[in-house]
C-alpha positions in Angstrom: -0.3 0.1 0.2 1.2 3.5 -1.3 2.1 6.1 1.6 -0.6 8.4 0.7 -3.4 5.8 0.6 -1.8 5.0 4.2 -2.1 8.8 5.2 -5.8 9.1 3.7 -7.2 5.6 5.2 -5.7 6.9 9.0 -7.6 9.9 8.6 -10.7 8.6 7.5 -10.9 6.2 10.3 -9.6 9.4 12.8 -12.8 11.1 11.7 -14.9 8.1 12.3 -13.9 7.8 16.1 -13.8 11.3 16.6 -17.5 11.8 17.2 -17.6 8.3 20.0 -14.6 9.9 21.2 -16.2 13.0 21.9 -19.4 11.6 23.9 -17.4 9.9 25.8 -15.4 12.6 26.9 -18.8 14.4 27.0 -20.2 11.6 29.4 -17.0 11.5 31.5 -16.9 15.0 32.4 -21.2 15.3 32.7 -22.0 17.3 34.2 -20.1 20.5 33.8 -22.4 22.9 35.9 -25.3 22.5 38.1 -28.5 20.6 37.2 -32.0 21.3 36.9 -34.5 18.6 38.3 -37.8 19.8 37.3 -41.2 19.0 39.2 -44.4 20.0 37.5 -45.9 20.7 40.9 -46.1 22.0 44.2 -43.2 21.9 46.9 -44.1 19.0 49.5 -46.2 16.9 47.1 -44.9 13.5 46.4 -43.4 13.9 43.5 -41.7 17.0 45.0 -40.2 14.7 48.1 -38.5 12.1 45.6 -37.0 14.8 43.8 -34.9 15.7 46.2 -34.3 12.8 47.9 -32.7 11.9 44.8 -31.3 15.1 43.8 -29.0 15.0 46.7 -28.0 11.9 46.1 -26.5 12.5 42.6 -25.5 16.1 43.6 -23.3 14.0 46.4 -22.3 11.6 43.3 -21.5 13.1 41.0 -20.2 16.7 42.5 -22.4 19.0 40.7 -25.4 20.5 42.8 -28.7 19.3 41.7 -31.3 21.7 42.2 -35.1 20.8 42.7 -36.8 23.5 40.4 -40.8 23.5 41.5 -43.0 24.7 37.6 -46.3 23.8 38.9 -49.4 24.2 36.2 -51.5 22.3 34.2 -51.6 18.8 35.5 -47.4 19.2 34.9 -47.6 20.4 31.5 -45.9 23.6 32.5 -42.5 21.9 33.9 -42.9 19.4 31.6 -42.9 21.9 28.2 -39.7 23.3 29.7 -37.8 20.5 29.9 -39.0 19.3 26.0 -37.6 23.2 25.1 -34.0 22.5 27.3 -30.7 21.8 25.5 -30.4 18.1 24.7 -27.0 18.3 27.6 -28.3 16.3 30.6 -28.1 19.7 32.4 -32.2 19.9 32.8 -34.0 16.9 33.9 -37.5 16.0 34.5 -39.3 14.3 37.3 -41.6 12.0 35.1 -44.9 11.1 36.8 -48.3 9.8 35.4 -49.4 12.8 34.6 -47.2 13.0 31.8 -48.5 9.6 30.7 -52.4 10.5 31.1 -51.7 13.7 29.5 -51.0 12.3 26.1 -54.4 11.5 25.6 -56.7 13.8 27.8 -55.5 16.8 26.4 -56.1 17.2 22.3 -53.5 19.4 21.5 -49.9 19.5 23.3 -47.0 21.7 22.6 -45.2 18.3 22.8 -45.4 14.7 22.2 -44.5 12.7 25.3 -43.1 9.5 24.0 -41.3 11.0 21.5 -40.1 14.5 22.7 -38.4 13.2 26.0 -35.9 10.2 26.6 -36.6 7.9 29.3 -33.3 7.7 31.8 -34.6 5.9 34.8 -37.6 4.6 36.8 -37.3 5.1 40.8 -40.6 4.0 42.1 -44.4 3.1 42.3 -46.6 5.4 44.3 -49.4 3.4 45.4 -53.1 4.4 45.8 -55.4 3.4 48.4 -59.0 2.8 48.6 -60.6 3.9 51.6 -63.3 4.9 53.5 -64.8 6.6 56.7 -64.6 4.3 59.6 -68.2 4.2 59.7 -68.7 3.0 56.1 -70.9 0.2 55.8 -68.6 -1.7 53.9 -65.5 -3.1 55.6 -63.8 -5.3 52.4 -64.2 -4.5 48.7 -66.5 -6.7 47.8 -68.9 -5.2 50.4 -67.9 -2.1 48.5 -68.9 -3.4 45.4 -72.5 -4.9 46.8 -73.1 -1.7 48.6 -72.0 0.4 45.6 -74.4 -1.8 43.4 -77.8 -1.0 45.7 -76.5 2.1 46.5 -75.8 3.9 43.0 -75.3 7.4 44.1 -72.1 7.2 46.2 -69.3 9.9 45.1 -65.3 9.3 45.0 -63.1 11.8 45.9 -60.2 12.4 43.4 -57.6 14.1 45.2 -55.8 15.5 42.4 -58.7 16.5 40.2 -60.3 16.0 36.8 -58.1 13.9 35.1 -55.6 13.1 37.1 -54.2 9.5 38.5 -56.5 9.5 41.6 -59.5 10.1 39.5 -58.5 7.6 36.6 -58.0 5.0 39.2 -61.4 5.4 40.4 -62.7 5.4 37.0 -61.1 2.0 36.5 -62.5 1.0 39.4 -66.0 1.7 38.5 -65.3 -0.2 35.2 -64.2 -3.4 36.2 -66.0 -3.6 39.3 -69.1 -3.0 37.3 -70.2 0.0 40.0 -71.4 3.6 39.3 -70.5 6.3 41.4 -70.1 10.2 40.9 -66.6 12.0 40.3 -66.0 14.9 42.5 -62.5 16.4 42.0 -60.5 18.1 44.2 -57.7 20.6 44.1 -55.8 18.4 46.8 -55.6 15.5 48.9 -56.3 17.8 52.1 -59.4 18.9 51.2 -60.8 16.0 49.8 -59.8 14.2 52.6 -61.6 17.0 54.6 -64.8 15.6 52.9 -64.4 12.5 53.0 -63.9 12.6 57.0 -67.0 15.1 56.9 -68.8 12.3 55.0 -69.5 14.8 52.1 -67.6 12.0 49.5 -67.6 8.2 50.3 -64.9 6.8 49.0 -61.5 7.9 47.9 -58.4 6.8 45.9 -55.2 8.6 47.1 -51.7 8.1 47.0 -50.5 6.1 50.2 -48.1 8.9 50.7 -50.6 11.4 51.5 -53.3 8.8 53.0 -50.8 7.0 54.9 -50.9 8.7 58.1 -54.6 8.9 58.5 -54.6 5.7 58.0 -52.3 4.4 60.7 -53.9 6.6 62.9 -57.3 4.8 62.5 -59.0 8.2 61.0 -59.5 6.5 57.4 -60.0 2.7 56.7 -58.1 1.1 53.5 -60.2 -1.5 51.6 -57.3 -2.5 48.9 -54.5 -1.1 47.6 -53.9 -0.6 44.0 -50.8 -2.5 43.2 -50.6 -5.8 41.7 -48.8 -7.0 45.0 -49.5 -6.0 48.8 -47.3 -3.1 50.4 -44.6 -4.0 53.0 -45.7 -0.8 54.8 -49.9 -2.1 54.8 -49.3 -5.9 54.6 -52.5 -6.5 56.1 -54.7 -4.3 53.4 -55.2 -6.6 50.6 -54.5 -5.4 46.9 -58.0 -4.4 45.1 -57.0 -7.2 42.2 -57.4 -10.1 44.7 -61.1 -9.5 44.4 -61.1 -7.3 40.9 -59.1 -9.8 38.6 -56.6 -7.4 36.8 -57.1 -4.4 38.9 -53.9 -2.2 38.9 -53.7 1.4 39.1 -50.0 2.2 40.5 -48.5 5.7 40.2 -44.4 5.9 39.9 -41.9 8.1 39.3 -39.1 8.2 37.1 -36.5 10.9 35.5 -36.5 12.1 31.7 -33.9 14.3 29.4 -34.8 15.9 26.4 -35.1 14.0 23.3 -31.7 13.7 21.9 -29.6 13.8 25.0 -26.1 11.4 24.4 -27.3 8.1 25.3 -23.8 8.0 27.3 -25.1 11.0 29.4 -28.6 9.1 29.8 -26.5 5.7 31.1 -24.3 7.5 33.5 -27.9 8.9 35.0 -29.3 5.6 34.8 -26.5 3.8 36.5 -26.4 6.5 39.5 -30.3 6.2 40.2 -30.0 2.5 40.4 -27.4 3.0 42.5 -29.4 4.6 44.7 -32.0 2.1 44.6 -29.5 -0.2 46.0 -28.9 2.0 48.9 -30.4 1.1 52.2 -30.8 4.2 53.5 -33.0 5.5 50.2 -34.8 2.2 50.1 -35.5 2.9 53.6 -37.0 6.4 53.3 -38.9 5.1 50.2 -40.7 2.4 52.3 -41.7 4.9 54.7 -43.3 6.7 51.9 -44.9 3.9 50.9 -43.2 3.6 47.4 -41.9 0.3 46.1 -38.9 0.7 44.2 -38.5 0.2 40.5 -35.2 -0.3 38.9 -34.2 -0.9 35.4 -32.6 0.5 32.2 -33.8 3.3 30.3 -34.9 0.9 27.8 -36.6 -0.8 30.4 -38.5 2.6 31.3 -39.3 3.6 28.0 -41.3 0.7 27.6 -43.0 1.1 31.0 -43.9 4.3 30.2 -45.2 3.5 26.9 -47.6 0.9 27.9 -49.0 3.2 30.7 -49.8 5.9 28.0 -51.5 3.3 26.3 -53.0 2.1 29.3 -54.3 5.4 30.8 -55.6 6.8 27.2 -57.6 4.1 26.4 -59.4 4.8 29.9 -59.8 8.4 29.3 -61.8 7.6 25.7 -64.0 4.8 27.4 -65.0 6.8 30.3 -65.2 10.0 28.1 -62.9 12.2 30.0 -62.3 15.5 29.2 -59.3 18.1 30.6 -61.0 21.3 32.5 
């Protein structure tokens, strides 16, 4: 092979290798400045608590501050669109929730496509819902509740986070699968809905375990069932709704996503660190306190999960005829 041809081939090989070297260097140095972890809800809610827990972990592990930034509005849409518009460099992330999957169908027009415009990074935890009633309510079990509802069709069920929320859709799915009729009453928050449940203005409520567990432990509310496929360690004596309504499952969840086209090396790095957190006993204990079982897996696993969730809740929304406020 003559020398000019050898030089030409070396140049070509070098040009091909440069992008890979550049991406590797980018991942090695990431993050180079503070990272903004956007939460589309107000401070103090379950999503915010989880974001701050993992923001602190990532700050300590990666040497840059992970700043939790609350951007509430429109069921998480305001915060989501801020991340969709951000540069795809890993320095702006989103704490994703079922609201993202729900909004994809609930709203006729959005300025983003959840499955296309965000890159899943890692799942974190489930957020189980609890079906609960006032202690004076006649039914003590899910089968008793179904029987009572069929003879008393004017029951009200509270959605702690309003129309089209996970708490709303958990109730709508229960109605469909149990064959009962209940009237949905939306609320702007769990505390307002709980006050009306305690006051008898609504008869049953589906709410996140993170919001309701202290009321249950204090005996102010009675749990009939959990919405997860398996029982919770925090409430082992409470059966799943699925034990009586075959196939019922309506868990909330949290995870992290980045803008689409974020380098895969950065996503892999974040996924590795988040999974390391989920293996840490202190993090596991804190999530157990919140009643939130961990969800650990690859970025690809998380993409499959949120795709399934988007399709599932899209069907419920269409069958129930739910419209955005």
